[in-house]
C-alpha positions, 0 to 999 in steps of 0.5 A: 893647806901649807904651800910656797905662797903661805911660806913666802907670805910668812917670810915677808913679815920678817925684817931680815927678809924685807931687807933681803928683798931691798938688797936684791931689788937694788942689785937688779937696778944697779948691776947685771944680775942672774937669773933674770929677775922673773926667774929668781923663784923658779924652783918654787914655781916648778915644784909645789910644796906638797909634790916635793919628793927630792931636793937638790941643793946648789950653792948659787946661780951660774954667773955667766950670761945666759946660764942661770934660770932659777933652778940649781944646776940647770941651764937653758936648752940652747946653752953649753952644758957646764962642767958640774952638770956634765958630771951629774950626767955622767953619774946619771948614765952610770947610775940609771943606764940612761943616755946623757941628755944633750940639753942642760935644761933639767927643769922637767925634774922640777915638774916631777917632784925634784926641788932644784934650789940654790942656797943663794938665789942671785949672783952678779955677772961673772962674780961667783958668790957675790950675793952671799948675804946673811939674809939669804942664809936665813931664808935658805934655813927657813926653806929647809925647816919648812920642808923638814916640817912636812910629814910626807918623807922626802930625800935631801941630796946634798952635794958639797960642804955648803949644801951639807950645812943645812943637814942640821935642820933635817930630821932623819927619822922622817927624811933621808939625806944623801951626801956626796962631794960636789960634782965640780971637776975639782971634787967629783972624783972624791966620791961624787962618782959612784954615789948613785943618788938617783937610784938611792932616792927612788929606792927610799921613796919606794920603801915609803910607798911613794911613787919613784921619780922619773929621772929620764930626760 
């Protein structure tokens, strides 16, 4: 059966991915890099391939100390909630009627079928987009293609233009794409608020006779 272990075994045969592993390893040796090395692949540990119901794509990890944990938009429970996640919580409240969580840790979504993946998996301290390697683009495209190949439908939640670049790899006759501006304070009022990603995801899953996601945190 196909799973993430199989996926990464295949990826590691590619020269570009071997090169990426070396680059990332050197980064951790020579720089302060986030998330902690043992959390880089957390998204794939929390959400099994066969269990994915929705994919939330982020750009790259948070670049300040004690924030990144290998899951897009999530921060440890004892960390101040970042602005983008605050806006996600505002939409969560408006869309679902739940009270906004006081913790920024959304890892429970990962255990309930939401793959929380960044297109770039590492970042250097206080320097956003600092690990924007071409090899990461290859890995990310391969992740999306691998998800797309699954017959069981899922929802791709793509916030902002960098995330939306992957939609060319998604077969919309099999899966649903939900697009909206990024939830950052700069763009959230251009259509992120009111986009209802949580309820729309569940409506689609129900229409495919798939159990909806429990979004409540």
